[in-house]
TORMI-484470 format. One record per residue (C-alpha): residue in one letter; residue number from 1; x, y, z. Coordinates in steps of 0.1 Angstrom, whole numbers, m for minus. Layout:
N
['A'; NUM; [X; Y; Z]]
...
END
This chain:
633
['X'; 1; [560; m168; 335]]
['X'; 2; [573; m160; 368]]
['X'; 3; [543; m168; 388]]
['X'; 4; [502; m172; 389]]
['X'; 5; [496; m132; 392]]
['X'; 6; [518; m128; 360]]
['X'; 7; [497; m155; 342]]
['X'; 8; [465; m138; 353]]
['X'; 9; [477; m104; 341]]
['X'; 10; [487; m117; 308]]
['X'; 11; [454; m133; 301]]
['X'; 12; [435; m101; 315]]
['X'; 13; [450; m80; 288]]
['X'; 14; [427; m98; 262]]
['X'; 15; [397; m101; 286]]
['X'; 16; [363; m87; 275]]
['X'; 17; [357; m60; 301]]
['X'; 18; [318; m67; 300]]
['X'; 19; [325; m101; 309]]
['X'; 20; [352; m91; 337]]
['X'; 21; [324; m68; 353]]
['X'; 22; [300; m96; 357]]
['X'; 23; [330; m118; 370]]
['X'; 24; [337; m90; 396]]
['X'; 25; [302; m88; 407]]
['X'; 26; [301; m127; 414]]
['X'; 27; [334; m123; 435]]
['X'; 28; [325; m90; 453]]
['X'; 29; [289; m86; 452]]
['X'; 30; [297; m48; 449]]
['X'; 31; [270; m33; 427]]
['X'; 32; [293; m4; 415]]
['X'; 33; [306; m28; 388]]
['X'; 34; [270; m28; 372]]
['X'; 35; [265; 8; 371]]
['X'; 36; [279; 40; 356]]
['X'; 37; [308; 48; 347]]
['X'; 38; [315; 11; 344]]
['X'; 39; [283; 2; 322]]
['X'; 40; [293; m12; 288]]
['X'; 41; [280; 9; 259]]
['X'; 42; [254; m8; 236]]
['X'; 43; [272; m26; 207]]
['X'; 44; [252; m44; 181]]
['X'; 45; [282; m64; 168]]
['X'; 46; [280; m104; 171]]
['X'; 47; [313; m101; 191]]
['X'; 48; [313; m69; 213]]
['X'; 49; [344; m49; 214]]
['X'; 50; [366; m62; 242]]
['X'; 51; [367; m27; 257]]
['X'; 52; [329; m26; 262]]
['X'; 53; [333; 12; 249]]
['X'; 54; [351; 20; 284]]
['X'; 55; [378; 45; 281]]
['X'; 56; [414; 33; 289]]
['X'; 57; [415; 45; 325]]
['X'; 58; [381; 27; 333]]
['X'; 59; [394; m6; 316]]
['X'; 60; [427; m5; 336]]
['X'; 61; [408; m2; 369]]
['X'; 62; [383; m31; 360]]
['X'; 63; [414; m53; 349]]
['X'; 64; [434; m46; 381]]
['X'; 65; [404; m51; 403]]
['X'; 66; [398; m86; 383]]
['X'; 67; [435; m92; 389]]
['X'; 68; [432; m88; 427]]
['X'; 69; [400; m108; 431]]
['X'; 70; [414; m137; 408]]
['X'; 71; [448; m137; 425]]
['X'; 72; [429; m143; 460]]
['X'; 73; [408; m169; 442]]
['X'; 74; [437; m190; 428]]
['X'; 75; [456; m187; 462]]
['X'; 76; [426; m200; 483]]
['X'; 77; [408; m222; 456]]
['X'; 78; [377; m208; 471]]
['X'; 79; [350; m192; 452]]
['X'; 80; [332; m163; 470]]
['X'; 81; [296; m173; 479]]
['X'; 82; [278; m140; 467]]
['X'; 83; [241; m142; 471]]
['X'; 84; [225; m132; 439]]
['X'; 85; [188; m126; 435]]
['X'; 86; [167; m130; 402]]
['X'; 87; [165; m91; 402]]
['X'; 88; [204; m89; 405]]
['X'; 89; [209; m113; 377]]
['X'; 90; [186; m92; 354]]
['X'; 91; [205; m62; 363]]
['X'; 92; [238; m81; 354]]
['X'; 93; [224; m92; 320]]
['X'; 94; [212; m56; 312]]
['X'; 95; [246; m41; 323]]
['X'; 96; [265; m67; 304]]
['X'; 97; [248; m59; 270]]
['X'; 98; [243; m23; 278]]
['X'; 99; [204; m23; 272]]
['X'; 100; [175; m33; 294]]
['X'; 101; [170; m71; 295]]
['X'; 102; [133; m80; 293]]
['X'; 103; [124; m104; 324]]
['X'; 104; [110; m129; 302]]
['X'; 105; [145; m137; 292]]
['X'; 106; [159; m144; 326]]
['X'; 107; [156; m181; 333]]
['X'; 108; [163; m189; 298]]
['X'; 109; [196; m171; 299]]
['X'; 110; [204; m184; 333]]
['X'; 111; [200; m222; 318]]
['X'; 112; [221; m211; 290]]
['X'; 113; [249; m203; 317]]
['X'; 114; [244; m234; 336]]
['X'; 115; [233; m212; 367]]
['X'; 116; [198; m229; 366]]
['X'; 117; [190; m265; 354]]
['X'; 118; [172; m268; 320]]
['X'; 119; [163; m304; 321]]
['X'; 120; [134; m322; 341]]
['X'; 121; [138; m352; 361]]
['X'; 122; [115; m380; 375]]
['X'; 123; [84; m368; 396]]
['X'; 124; [85; m402; 413]]
['X'; 125; [114; m424; 427]]
['X'; 126; [127; m442; 397]]
['X'; 127; [134; m471; 422]]
['X'; 128; [96; m478; 422]]
['X'; 129; [89; m475; 383]]
['X'; 130; [92; m504; 360]]
['X'; 131; [114; m482; 336]]
['X'; 132; [128; m512; 318]]
['X'; 133; [93; m522; 304]]
['X'; 134; [96; m491; 282]]
['X'; 135; [123; m485; 252]]
['X'; 136; [129; m459; 227]]
['X'; 137; [145; m459; 192]]
['X'; 138; [160; m428; 180]]
['X'; 139; [167; m422; 143]]
['X'; 140; [200; m404; 134]]
['X'; 141; [230; m397; 156]]
['X'; 142; [236; m361; 145]]
['X'; 143; [234; m334; 172]]
['X'; 144; [197; m337; 182]]
['X'; 145; [197; m376; 183]]
['X'; 146; [230; m375; 203]]
['X'; 147; [214; m352; 227]]
['X'; 148; [182; m373; 231]]
['X'; 149; [203; m402; 240]]
['X'; 150; [221; m383; 266]]
['X'; 151; [189; m374; 283]]
['X'; 152; [176; m409; 280]]
['X'; 153; [207; m424; 293]]
['X'; 154; [207; m401; 325]]
['X'; 155; [170; m411; 332]]
['X'; 156; [182; m447; 326]]
['X'; 157; [154; m454; 299]]
['X'; 158; [166; m481; 277]]
['X'; 159; [173; m469; 241]]
['X'; 160; [191; m475; 209]]
['X'; 161; [202; m449; 180]]
['X'; 162; [201; m461; 147]]
['X'; 163; [225; m443; 125]]
['X'; 164; [230; m447; 85]]
['X'; 165; [266; m435; 88]]
['X'; 166; [297; m449; 101]]
['X'; 167; [301; m424; 128]]
['X'; 168; [285; m398; 150]]
['X'; 169; [277; m360; 139]]
['X'; 170; [250; m360; 113]]
['X'; 171; [257; m330; 89]]
['X'; 172; [290; m326; 104]]
['X'; 173; [300; m361; 97]]
['X'; 174; [287; m359; 63]]
['X'; 175; [297; m325; 50]]
['X'; 176; [335; m325; 45]]
['X'; 177; [338; m302; 14]]
['X'; 178; [366; m276; 14]]
['X'; 179; [359; m247; 36]]
['X'; 180; [329; m263; 56]]
['X'; 181; [325; m241; 85]]
['X'; 182; [299; m232; 111]]
['X'; 183; [282; m196; 106]]
['X'; 184; [272; m194; 144]]
['X'; 185; [301; m188; 169]]
['X'; 186; [308; m218; 184]]
['X'; 187; [309; m207; 220]]
['X'; 188; [272; m204; 215]]
['X'; 189; [270; m233; 190]]
['X'; 190; [276; m260; 216]]
['X'; 191; [256; m279; 242]]
['X'; 192; [248; m257; 273]]
['X'; 193; [260; m284; 298]]
['X'; 194; [289; m291; 277]]
['X'; 195; [306; m261; 266]]
['X'; 196; [339; m263; 248]]
['X'; 197; [365; m237; 260]]
['X'; 198; [391; m249; 235]]
['X'; 199; [375; m238; 203]]
['X'; 200; [406; m226; 179]]
['X'; 201; [382; m202; 159]]
['X'; 202; [354; m180; 167]]
['X'; 203; [336; m196; 137]]
['X'; 204; [345; m233; 139]]
['X'; 205; [357; m256; 110]]
['X'; 206; [336; m285; 102]]
['X'; 207; [364; m308; 115]]
['X'; 208; [365; m290; 149]]
['X'; 209; [327; m294; 152]]
['X'; 210; [331; m332; 145]]
['X'; 211; [359; m336; 170]]
['X'; 212; [337; m319; 197]]
['X'; 213; [308; m342; 190]]
['X'; 214; [329; m372; 189]]
['X'; 215; [343; m363; 223]]
['X'; 216; [308; m355; 234]]
['X'; 217; [296; m391; 223]]
['X'; 218; [325; m407; 242]]
['X'; 219; [321; m387; 274]]
['X'; 220; [282; m395; 276]]
['X'; 221; [283; m430; 265]]
['X'; 222; [267; m427; 232]]
['X'; 223; [288; m449; 211]]
['X'; 224; [277; m479; 232]]
['X'; 225; [240; m472; 224]]
['X'; 226; [244; m465; 186]]
['X'; 227; [242; m490; 158]]
['X'; 228; [261; m477; 129]]
['X'; 229; [257; m484; 91]]
['X'; 230; [221; m489; 100]]
['X'; 231; [197; m476; 76]]
['X'; 232; [159; m473; 85]]
['X'; 233; [136; m480; 57]]
['X'; 234; [102; m481; 75]]
['X'; 235; [84; m473; 109]]
['X'; 236; [50; m489; 116]]
['X'; 237; [28; m484; 146]]
['X'; 238; [8; m514; 158]]
['X'; 239; [m20; m501; 179]]
['X'; 240; [m28; m538; 193]]
['X'; 241; [2; m536; 213]]
['X'; 242; [12; m499; 211]]
['X'; 243; [46; m508; 196]]
['X'; 244; [66; m493; 166]]
['X'; 245; [79; m519; 144]]
['X'; 246; [110; m505; 127]]
['X'; 247; [127; m523; 95]]
['X'; 248; [162; m513; 89]]
['X'; 249; [193; m527; 69]]
['X'; 250; [228; m531; 78]]
['X'; 251; [260; m523; 60]]
['X'; 252; [255; m558; 42]]
['X'; 253; [221; m549; 32]]
['X'; 254; [206; m575; 55]]
['X'; 255; [171; m567; 69]]
['X'; 256; [171; m559; 106]]
['X'; 257; [141; m554; 128]]
['X'; 258; [134; m535; 161]]
['X'; 259; [105; m527; 183]]
['X'; 260; [101; m496; 205]]
['X'; 261; [75; m480; 225]]
['X'; 262; [86; m448; 215]]
['X'; 263; [104; m435; 183]]
['X'; 264; [122; m401; 181]]
['X'; 265; [132; m391; 147]]
['X'; 266; [163; m371; 145]]
['X'; 267; [171; m372; 108]]
['X'; 268; [168; m333; 106]]
['X'; 269; [160; m310; 77]]
['X'; 270; [194; m313; 59]]
['X'; 271; [201; m348; 52]]
['X'; 272; [188; m355; 17]]
['X'; 273; [208; m338; m8]]
['X'; 274; [189; m318; m36]]
['X'; 275; [201; m317; m71]]
['X'; 276; [188; m293; m99]]
['X'; 277; [161; m304; m122]]
['X'; 278; [182; m300; m153]]
['X'; 279; [182; m321; m186]]
['X'; 280; [211; m341; m190]]
['X'; 281; [223; m342; m154]]
['X'; 282; [235; m378; m156]]
['X'; 283; [251; m372; m191]]
['X'; 284; [280; m355; m179]]
['X'; 285; [312; m374; m183]]
['X'; 286; [335; m357; m161]]
['X'; 287; [336; m360; m123]]
['X'; 288; [303; m348; m105]]
['X'; 289; [298; m346; m69]]
['X'; 290; [274; m329; m43]]
['X'; 291; [288; m311; m16]]
['X'; 292; [271; m333; 10]]
['X'; 293; [288; m363; m5]]
['X'; 294; [322; m350; m8]]
['X'; 295; [350; m374; m15]]
['X'; 296; [386; m367; m9]]
['X'; 297; [392; m386; m43]]
['X'; 298; [375; m358; m65]]
['X'; 299; [400; m343; m87]]
['X'; 300; [399; m304; m89]]
['X'; 301; [436; m291; m89]]
['X'; 302; [443; m275; m123]]
['X'; 303; [410; m286; m135]]
['X'; 304; [381; m268; m152]]
['X'; 305; [356; m267; m123]]
['X'; 306; [319; m258; m123]]
['X'; 307; [300; m251; m91]]
['X'; 308; [262; m248; m93]]
['X'; 309; [247; m229; m62]]
['X'; 310; [257; m197; m43]]
['X'; 311; [240; m206; m11]]
['X'; 312; [258; m214; 23]]
['X'; 313; [278; m243; 10]]
['X'; 314; [288; m226; m23]]
['X'; 315; [299; m193; m3]]
['X'; 316; [322; m215; 18]]
['X'; 317; [334; m239; m9]]
['X'; 318; [341; m215; m37]]
['X'; 319; [368; m193; m18]]
['X'; 320; [385; m225; m5]]
['X'; 321; [389; m241; m39]]
['X'; 322; [396; m209; m63]]
['X'; 323; [434; m209; m61]]
['X'; 324; [437; m245; m68]]
['X'; 325; [415; m250; m99]]
['X'; 326; [425; m239; m136]]
['X'; 327; [392; m220; m143]]
['X'; 328; [363; m219; m119]]
['X'; 329; [328; m212; m134]]
['X'; 330; [300; m203; m110]]
['X'; 331; [266; m209; m120]]
['X'; 332; [245; m184; m99]]
['X'; 333; [206; m183; m100]]
['X'; 334; [202; m158; m73]]
['X'; 335; [224; m133; m56]]
['X'; 336; [229; m138; m18]]
['X'; 337; [231; m111; 9]]
['X'; 338; [264; m117; 29]]
['X'; 339; [274; m98; 60]]
['X'; 340; [308; m87; 70]]
['X'; 341; [325; m104; 100]]
['X'; 342; [361; m98; 108]]
['X'; 343; [359; m128; 132]]
['X'; 344; [351; m155; 106]]
['X'; 345; [386; m166; 101]]
['X'; 346; [399; m150; 135]]
['X'; 347; [416; m176; 159]]
['X'; 348; [409; m177; 197]]
['X'; 349; [439; m162; 214]]
['X'; 350; [457; m183; 239]]
['X'; 351; [447; m156; 266]]
['X'; 352; [411; m159; 258]]
['X'; 353; [412; m197; 259]]
['X'; 354; [429; m196; 293]]
['X'; 355; [401; m173; 306]]
['X'; 356; [374; m194; 294]]
['X'; 357; [390; m225; 308]]
['X'; 358; [402; m211; 344]]
['X'; 359; [382; m181; 354]]
['X'; 360; [349; m189; 371]]
['X'; 361; [317; m176; 355]]
['X'; 362; [337; m161; 326]]
['X'; 363; [327; m187; 299]]
['X'; 364; [290; m186; 311]]
['X'; 365; [288; m149; 307]]
['X'; 366; [307; m150; 274]]
['X'; 367; [281; m174; 262]]
['X'; 368; [251; m153; 274]]
['X'; 369; [266; m123; 258]]
['X'; 370; [266; m142; 223]]
['X'; 371; [231; m156; 230]]
['X'; 372; [216; m123; 235]]
['X'; 373; [234; m106; 204]]
['X'; 374; [225; m136; 181]]
['X'; 375; [191; m142; 194]]
['X'; 376; [157; m122; 189]]
['X'; 377; [168; m88; 179]]
['X'; 378; [166; m94; 143]]
['X'; 379; [131; m104; 142]]
['X'; 380; [120; m67; 142]]
['X'; 381; [140; m63; 111]]
['X'; 382; [120; m91; 91]]
['X'; 383; [84; m80; 103]]
['X'; 384; [67; m68; 72]]
['X'; 385; [53; m31; 75]]
['X'; 386; [19; m29; 54]]
['X'; 387; [27; 9; 49]]
['X'; 388; [63; 5; 38]]
['X'; 389; [67; 9; 1]]
['X'; 390; [102; 2; m14]]
['X'; 391; [95; m13; m46]]
['X'; 392; [102; m50; m32]]
['X'; 393; [137; m39; m18]]
['X'; 394; [130; m41; 19]]
['X'; 395; [100; m48; 42]]
['X'; 396; [104; m22; 69]]
['X'; 397; [126; 10; 78]]
['X'; 398; [150; m10; 98]]
['X'; 399; [152; m38; 72]]
['X'; 400; [159; m9; 46]]
['X'; 401; [189; 3; 66]]
['X'; 402; [203; m31; 66]]
['X'; 403; [198; m33; 30]]
['X'; 404; [218; 1; 26]]
['X'; 405; [245; m9; 48]]
['X'; 406; [250; m42; 30]]
['X'; 407; [248; m26; m5]]
['X'; 408; [276; m2; 7]]
['X'; 409; [297; m30; 19]]
['X'; 410; [296; m50; m12]]
['X'; 411; [303; m20; m34]]
['X'; 412; [334; m12; m12]]
['X'; 413; [344; m50; m17]]
['X'; 414; [340; m49; m54]]
['X'; 415; [358; m17; m60]]
['X'; 416; [366; m9; m97]]
['X'; 417; [350; m42; m108]]
['X'; 418; [316; m24; m114]]
['X'; 419; [308; m51; m141]]
['X'; 420; [300; m74; m110]]
['X'; 421; [278; m50; m93]]
['X'; 422; [246; m63; m110]]
['X'; 423; [256; m99; m105]]
['X'; 424; [262; m97; m68]]
['X'; 425; [238; m73; m53]]
['X'; 426; [205; m92; m46]]
['X'; 427; [172; m73; m59]]
['X'; 428; [152; m88; m27]]
['X'; 429; [152; m76; 8]]
['X'; 430; [178; m88; 32]]
['X'; 431; [170; m119; 54]]
['X'; 432; [143; m129; 28]]
['X'; 433; [167; m158; 20]]
['X'; 434; [193; m172; 46]]
['X'; 435; [216; m146; 54]]
['X'; 436; [254; m157; 49]]
['X'; 437; [288; m146; 61]]
['X'; 438; [311; m132; 37]]
['X'; 439; [339; m158; 33]]
['X'; 440; [362; m136; 11]]
['X'; 441; [334; m142; m14]]
['X'; 442; [335; m107; m31]]
['X'; 443; [372; m108; m34]]
['X'; 444; [371; m145; m49]]
['X'; 445; [346; m135; m75]]
['X'; 446; [372; m108; m88]]
['X'; 447; [400; m133; m97]]
['X'; 448; [412; m138; m131]]
['X'; 449; [403; m176; m133]]
['X'; 450; [369; m169; m118]]
['X'; 451; [336; m165; m139]]
['X'; 452; [305; m157; m122]]
['X'; 453; [277; m169; m147]]
['X'; 454; [242; m154; m142]]
['X'; 455; [229; m167; m175]]
['X'; 456; [202; m195; m171]]
['X'; 457; [213; m229; m175]]
['X'; 458; [197; m248; m203]]
['X'; 459; [211; m283; m198]]
['X'; 460; [240; m304; m188]]
['X'; 461; [260; m321; m216]]
['X'; 462; [287; m348; m214]]
['X'; 463; [317; m323; m214]]
['X'; 464; [301; m291; m198]]
['X'; 465; [272; m269; m191]]
['X'; 466; [249; m254; m221]]
['X'; 467; [236; m218; m211]]
['X'; 468; [203; m206; m224]]
['X'; 469; [222; m181; m247]]
['X'; 470; [238; m212; m264]]
['X'; 471; [271; m210; m250]]
['X'; 472; [288; m242; m238]]
['X'; 473; [311; m240; m206]]
['X'; 474; [335; m268; m208]]
['X'; 475; [341; m284; m176]]
['X'; 476; [363; m314; m160]]
['X'; 477; [345; m313; m129]]
['X'; 478; [309; m303; m117]]
['X'; 479; [301; m297; m82]]
['X'; 480; [265; m293; m69]]
['X'; 481; [263; m269; m40]]
['X'; 482; [224; m271; m42]]
['X'; 483; [215; m277; m7]]
['X'; 484; [191; m303; 5]]
['X'; 485; [154; m314; 1]]
['X'; 486; [142; m295; 30]]
['X'; 487; [105; m297; 19]]
['X'; 488; [105; m334; 24]]
['X'; 489; [111; m340; 62]]
['X'; 490; [112; m374; 74]]
['X'; 491; [113; m386; 37]]
['X'; 492; [144; m409; 43]]
['X'; 493; [119; m439; 55]]
['X'; 494; [83; m449; 51]]
['X'; 495; [63; m437; 82]]
['X'; 496; [28; m454; 90]]
['X'; 497; [7; m446; 121]]
['X'; 498; [m28; m456; 132]]
['X'; 499; [m47; m475; 107]]
['X'; 500; [m20; m475; 83]]
['X'; 501; [m21; m437; 79]]
['X'; 502; [11; m426; 61]]
['X'; 503; [28; m393; 67]]
['X'; 504; [28; m385; 30]]
['X'; 505; [m9; m386; 30]]
['X'; 506; [m10; m365; 62]]
['X'; 507; [14; m339; 47]]
['X'; 508; [3; m341; 10]]
['X'; 509; [39; m350; 3]]
['X'; 510; [55; m316; 11]]
['X'; 511; [31; m297; 35]]
['X'; 512; [49; m308; 67]]
['X'; 513; [35; m297; 98]]
['X'; 514; [38; m307; 136]]
['X'; 515; [25; m296; 169]]
['X'; 516; [53; m275; 185]]
['X'; 517; [74; m289; 155]]
['X'; 518; [75; m323; 173]]
['X'; 519; [42; m344; 172]]
['X'; 520; [16; m352; 145]]
['X'; 521; [m19; m366; 150]]
['X'; 522; [m24; m403; 139]]
['X'; 523; [12; m411; 150]]
['X'; 524; [13; m421; 185]]
['X'; 525; [44; m422; 206]]
['X'; 526; [63; m407; 177]]
['X'; 527; [84; m374; 180]]
['X'; 528; [104; m353; 156]]
['X'; 529; [135; m334; 166]]
['X'; 530; [144; m306; 142]]
['X'; 531; [109; m311; 126]]
['X'; 532; [85; m287; 105]]
['X'; 533; [90; m249; 114]]
['X'; 534; [118; m255; 139]]
['X'; 535; [145; m241; 118]]
['X'; 536; [160; m207; 124]]
['X'; 537; [158; m176; 100]]
['X'; 538; [163; m148; 124]]
['X'; 539; [191; m157; 146]]
['X'; 540; [202; m181; 174]]
['X'; 541; [217; m217; 175]]
['X'; 542; [199; m248; 163]]
['X'; 543; [213; m266; 193]]
['X'; 544; [192; m244; 216]]
['X'; 545; [162; m255; 198]]
['X'; 546; [173; m291; 201]]
['X'; 547; [179; m285; 238]]
['X'; 548; [142; m271; 241]]
['X'; 549; [128; m301; 224]]
['X'; 550; [147; m328; 239]]
['X'; 551; [138; m313; 274]]
['X'; 552; [102; m315; 263]]
['X'; 553; [101; m351; 248]]
['X'; 554; [120; m362; 277]]
['X'; 555; [95; m351; 303]]
['X'; 556; [67; m364; 282]]
['X'; 557; [82; m398; 282]]
['X'; 558; [90; m398; 318]]
['X'; 559; [55; m389; 327]]
['X'; 560; [41; m418; 304]]
['X'; 561; [64; m443; 324]]
['X'; 562; [55; m427; 357]]
['X'; 563; [19; m431; 348]]
['X'; 564; [23; m465; 331]]
['X'; 565; [7; m451; 300]]
['X'; 566; [8; m469; 267]]
['X'; 567; [1; m444; 241]]
['X'; 568; [2; m406; 235]]
['X'; 569; [m10; m388; 204]]
['X'; 570; [m13; m353; 197]]
['X'; 571; [m49; m342; 194]]
['X'; 572; [m60; m327; 160]]
['X'; 573; [m74; m297; 175]]
['X'; 574; [m42; m288; 192]]
['X'; 575; [m23; m296; 160]]
['X'; 576; [m45; m273; 138]]
['X'; 577; [m46; m245; 163]]
['X'; 578; [m9; m245; 167]]
['X'; 579; [m3; m244; 130]]
['X'; 580; [m29; m218; 121]]
['X'; 581; [m13; m195; 146]]
['X'; 582; [22; m203; 132]]
['X'; 583; [8; m195; 96]]
['X'; 584; [m7; m162; 108]]
['X'; 585; [24; m153; 123]]
['X'; 586; [43; m159; 92]]
['X'; 587; [21; m138; 73]]
['X'; 588; [35; m108; 90]]
['X'; 589; [71; m117; 84]]
['X'; 590; [96; m115; 54]]
['X'; 591; [95; m150; 43]]
['X'; 592; [60; m151; 29]]
['X'; 593; [69; m120; 8]]
['X'; 594; [54; m129; m25]]
['X'; 595; [75; m132; m58]]
['X'; 596; [106; m148; m42]]
['X'; 597; [112; m186; m40]]
['X'; 598; [133; m198; m8]]
['X'; 599; [140; m233; 4]]
['X'; 600; [120; m221; 34]]
['X'; 601; [86; m227; 15]]
['X'; 602; [70; m257; 0]]
['X'; 603; [55; m259; m34]]
['X'; 604; [24; m240; m25]]
['X'; 605; [44; m212; m10]]
['X'; 606; [37; m223; 27]]
['X'; 607; [67; m218; 51]]
['X'; 608; [74; m252; 65]]
['X'; 609; [111; m250; 76]]
['X'; 610; [115; m221; 99]]
['X'; 611; [97; m208; 130]]
['X'; 612; [82; m174; 133]]
['X'; 613; [86; m173; 171]]
['X'; 614; [109; m155; 193]]
['X'; 615; [133; m179; 209]]
['X'; 616; [123; m171; 242]]
['X'; 617; [86; m177; 232]]
['X'; 618; [96; m214; 219]]
['X'; 619; [116; m220; 250]]
['X'; 620; [85; m213; 270]]
['X'; 621; [61; m233; 246]]
['X'; 622; [83; m264; 254]]
['X'; 623; [92; m258; 290]]
['X'; 624; [65; m282; 303]]
['X'; 625; [43; m304; 284]]
['X'; 626; [7; m299; 286]]
['X'; 627; [m12; m332; 285]]
['X'; 628; [m45; m315; 275]]
['X'; 629; [m30; m313; 239]]
['X'; 630; [m28; m351; 239]]
['X'; 631; [m49; m382; 240]]
['X'; 632; [m32; m405; 266]]
['X'; 633; [m39; m442; 271]]
END
């Protein structure tokens, strides 16, 4: 290109007009850019249309104004210091998304954009505190564990991460099956303080997320504090010295021991593979593998392959391998709702990457737009209306509209293969189970070598799968895309608290509960990240939840060290009150609808995985620890 102006003009042709309007206000302070006729139109898509609903002439005017402001910026290297009040920011947010932004979201969103600090700091001068007397053991080096390590490192609190795998990344290190992908847009599925402006796709592949996490670990010094190939077997609290005694084993199965003032469990909810409870599961003589334990050595090319499970991993895996195999038999227990997304495989343009990298405020406002669209809107859709009667097909009027739109989409995708309609359209309300993104699923099940089997499986035999009808489906390779043991949180090691209390006895095996999803009575100085009821069923990014939790735990530990406190334990009353409110809220939501099993619930039907709160409510709950909820010594 001839000069910088041509480069800017080239990039602006692919810019999002609503984001440019926010950039223009930062640069000019002119409120005309926040009002009609420039205000973007309301758009419910995950990725708003780049035009913002403005006509061609208005778009041209915005791009030309942006060209002038950015040319001046790149020539001078100085960002104009526009004074923006909280009310101005609220107006900007409302204008950007084309609807009124409730005030309670303001600070949360400013943190997401890195326009306001999210994490806490010391209340006392660290030079005057004996920080080195305390230490933390983090179990797990996935997203949450890495983040916890970063914030402890910044506070100069000694810590070590114990990781069972050979590398960082948790679920993104382990899950390497073909087609593995994130179903949250990655410009939002990333740390607020370490955005990645170079994502190659809007929904990133697993390998790209793993690269991001590895770079994050190197940038913030996590590798130096992590012991890899170290599997924790037990943690036991000694009330005499207020220390946790941790037993683990290394790669050679040698026992190793650690002591810590605080333990932070970051093992997550998706770390123990679940297999179907079927007769003969160990009798199969062909190759068998779980998606979470994928190996490049598995043979699928030109083989008769069977896949059990049509949830998130199955819906990603199956279209990725359908053209490689001889025949593909899909064993489906329950049909899944899948939303259309033209952006699922779309690459981020060079122009967009340039804007995100180089234009001040652009990446922040782009993230805000995604955070708002993928946030709390859906919660209204999943609230049960006691006066709504749809024979179990939906839970309220809005939910029924979603069902109608999704049904129409599926029917359009299936076309003249009407024999598949009964198999692919769910009979339960949308969002009762995890909503998926259509990864060419409906096109794949129509392929000549693909058989979508909805007959019940009777058992597994040495050369295939026997159906209840009596038919034997012969297979060379059997793949389990059957998810994880989400009702057995923290089950990868034994946990003993005060007076030998075990977590199994506290939770009655699968009734997992925690105050704010993080702390449990009887287990002092212990915190869980991505614990009970902190998964998301209505939108958002689990990284956002991790940031809320790490902020909270960091502040608790810093206050403990500042006050030279030795132990902190959640009060039973606070624990019970929180979980009673949580259960009451869930009774009003879709996930407690009777008659349908989901992995969100335990054996007694209680929702143990996902939270019922709005994201902004959980952000507010975890903003500052209230020590009245704890026994502190």
